Structures are given as C-alpha cells and as structure tokens.
Short mmCIF file of the C-alpha atoms (twelve columns), coordinates in Angstrom:
data_MODEL
# 
_entry.id   MODEL 
# 
loop_
_atom_site.group_PDB 
_atom_site.id 
_atom_site.type_symbol 
_atom_site.label_atom_id 
_atom_site.label_alt_id 
_atom_site.label_comp_id 
_atom_site.label_asym_id 
_atom_site.label_seq_id 
_atom_site.Cartn_x 
_atom_site.Cartn_y 
_atom_site.Cartn_z 
_atom_site.pdbx_PDB_model_num 
ATOM 1  C CA . MET A 1  128.818 184.715 14.959 1 
ATOM 2  C CA . GLU A 2  130.017 181.924 17.227 1 
ATOM 3  C CA . SER A 3  128.013 180.560 20.098 1 
ATOM 4  C CA . VAL A 4  129.932 180.015 23.302 1 
ATOM 5  C CA . SER A 5  128.562 177.689 25.910 1 
ATOM 6  C CA . GLN A 6  129.987 176.991 29.313 1 
ATOM 7  C CA . GLN A 7  128.987 174.273 31.697 1 
ATOM 8  C CA . ALA A 8  128.145 175.669 35.109 1 
ATOM 9  C CA . PRO A 9  130.119 174.061 37.916 1 
ATOM 10 C CA . SER A 10 128.034 171.683 39.966 1 
ATOM 11 C CA . VAL A 11 127.654 172.589 43.626 1 
ATOM 12 C CA . GLY A 12 129.419 170.214 45.957 1 
ATOM 13 C CA . SER A 13 131.337 168.411 43.250 1 
ATOM 14 C CA . GLY A 14 134.515 166.932 44.590 1 
ATOM 15 C CA . GLY A 15 136.130 165.266 41.606 1 
ATOM 16 C CA . ALA A 16 137.378 166.567 38.318 1 
ATOM 17 C CA . ASN A 17 134.349 165.171 36.529 1 
ATOM 18 C CA . GLY A 18 131.833 166.249 39.176 1 
ATOM 19 C CA . THR A 19 130.741 162.739 40.133 1 
ATOM 20 C CA . GLU A 20 131.955 162.756 43.742 1 
ATOM 21 C CA . ARG A 21 129.714 164.495 46.255 1 
ATOM 22 C CA . CYS A 22 130.996 164.887 49.771 1 
ATOM 23 C CA . GLY A 23 128.949 166.733 52.346 1 
ATOM 24 C CA . TYR A 24 126.264 167.620 49.807 1 
ATOM 25 C CA . PHE A 25 122.631 167.923 50.877 1 
ATOM 26 C CA . GLN A 26 119.676 168.903 48.742 1 
ATOM 27 C CA . MET A 27 116.293 169.385 50.412 1 
ATOM 28 C CA . PRO A 28 113.640 167.132 48.864 1 
ATOM 29 C CA . LEU A 29 111.039 168.903 46.777 1 
ATOM 30 C CA . HIS A 30 107.953 167.657 48.623 1 
ATOM 31 C CA . TYR A 31 107.051 167.381 52.296 1 
ATOM 32 C CA . PRO A 32 106.158 163.792 53.294 1 
ATOM 33 C CA . ARG A 33 102.405 163.185 53.323 1 
ATOM 34 C CA . TYR A 34 102.068 160.241 55.657 1 
ATOM 35 C CA . THR A 35 99.478  159.872 58.400 1 
ATOM 36 C CA . LYS A 36 100.171 158.804 61.968 1 
ATOM 37 C CA . ALA A 37 98.897  155.328 61.068 1 
ATOM 38 C CA . ASP A 38 101.328 155.215 58.114 1 
ATOM 39 C CA . TYR A 39 104.276 155.973 60.405 1 
ATOM 40 C CA . GLN A 40 103.114 153.431 62.976 1 
ATOM 41 C CA . SER A 41 103.058 150.635 60.387 1 
ATOM 42 C CA . MET A 42 106.048 151.780 58.308 1 
ATOM 43 C CA . PRO A 43 108.921 149.268 58.146 1 
ATOM 44 C CA . GLU A 44 112.259 150.331 59.611 1 
ATOM 45 C CA . TRP A 45 114.055 150.434 56.257 1 
ATOM 46 C CA . LYS A 46 111.490 152.896 54.900 1 
ATOM 47 C CA . LEU A 47 111.798 155.115 57.986 1 
ATOM 48 C CA . ASP A 48 115.586 155.059 57.569 1 
ATOM 49 C CA . CYS A 49 115.261 156.137 53.927 1 
ATOM 50 C CA . LEU A 50 112.813 158.911 54.785 1 
ATOM 51 C CA . LEU A 51 114.945 160.314 57.599 1 
ATOM 52 C CA . ARG A 52 118.111 160.081 55.499 1 
ATOM 53 C CA . GLU A 53 116.395 161.858 52.602 1 
ATOM 54 C CA . TYR A 54 115.669 164.852 54.837 1 
ATOM 55 C CA . GLY A 55 119.099 164.829 56.470 1 
ATOM 56 C CA . LEU A 56 117.739 163.755 59.858 1 
ATOM 57 C CA . PRO A 57 119.443 161.363 62.295 1 
ATOM 58 C CA . ILE A 58 118.585 157.684 61.991 1 
ATOM 59 C CA . LEU A 59 119.836 156.614 65.413 1 
ATOM 60 C CA . GLY A 60 117.957 154.474 67.890 1 
ATOM 61 C CA . ASP A 61 115.550 151.591 67.700 1 
ATOM 62 C CA . LEU A 62 112.432 151.347 65.547 1 
ATOM 63 C CA . HIS A 63 110.198 152.867 68.241 1 
ATOM 64 C CA . HIS A 64 112.494 155.891 68.580 1 
ATOM 65 C CA . LYS A 65 112.690 156.396 64.794 1 
ATOM 66 C CA . ARG A 66 108.887 156.256 64.463 1 
ATOM 67 C CA . ASN A 67 108.398 158.786 67.247 1 
ATOM 68 C CA . PHE A 68 111.069 161.045 65.796 1 
ATOM 69 C CA . ALA A 69 109.538 160.921 62.294 1 
ATOM 70 C CA . MET A 70 106.042 161.638 63.640 1 
ATOM 71 C CA . GLY A 71 107.383 164.546 65.688 1 
ATOM 72 C CA . ALA A 72 109.267 165.960 62.720 1 
ATOM 73 C CA . PHE A 73 106.660 165.527 59.998 1 
ATOM 74 C CA . LEU A 74 103.209 165.479 61.609 1 
ATOM 75 C CA . TRP A 75 101.612 168.774 62.537 1 
ATOM 76 C CA . THR A 76 98.696  169.019 64.909 1 
ATOM 77 C CA . HIS A 77 95.774  170.955 63.489 1 
# 
C-alpha cells in the first residue's frame, strides 16, 4: 500500500514557493508581561518591535508610543 502525503498550503503565501507573505498577521502566543516601570524605561526600538509584533500602530514620538503601549497592555486591577 502506498502512502500519499500532501503539503498543506500555507496561509497568506504569495509566491509559488510560499516564501512571500503580504498582508499576513499572526497573533503572538503570549501577552506581554511588562510592568509600568518597564514601559517607562523601555527604549524606543523595543517599543516599536513590541507594537509591530501585535499589529499596533507605531506612530508618534516616544512619549506617545509609551502611553499607547501602557494603555494597550496594562490592566488595572
């Protein structure tokens, strides 16, 4: 008996070999676990990476990005 295997098409693949991804977003597995103090001292490049990873806008100055990240990821208890 022969075994038949098929490769499942990758979601969002644009090229023939599946390497191009245009308009593809995959939600990160874990929610960020930073404190308010972490966000307040986080460098701009790291904030940009975090916001980009979650598909959020990275517009504005450093102060705006910090406030946006804290508003999006910090929950009041």
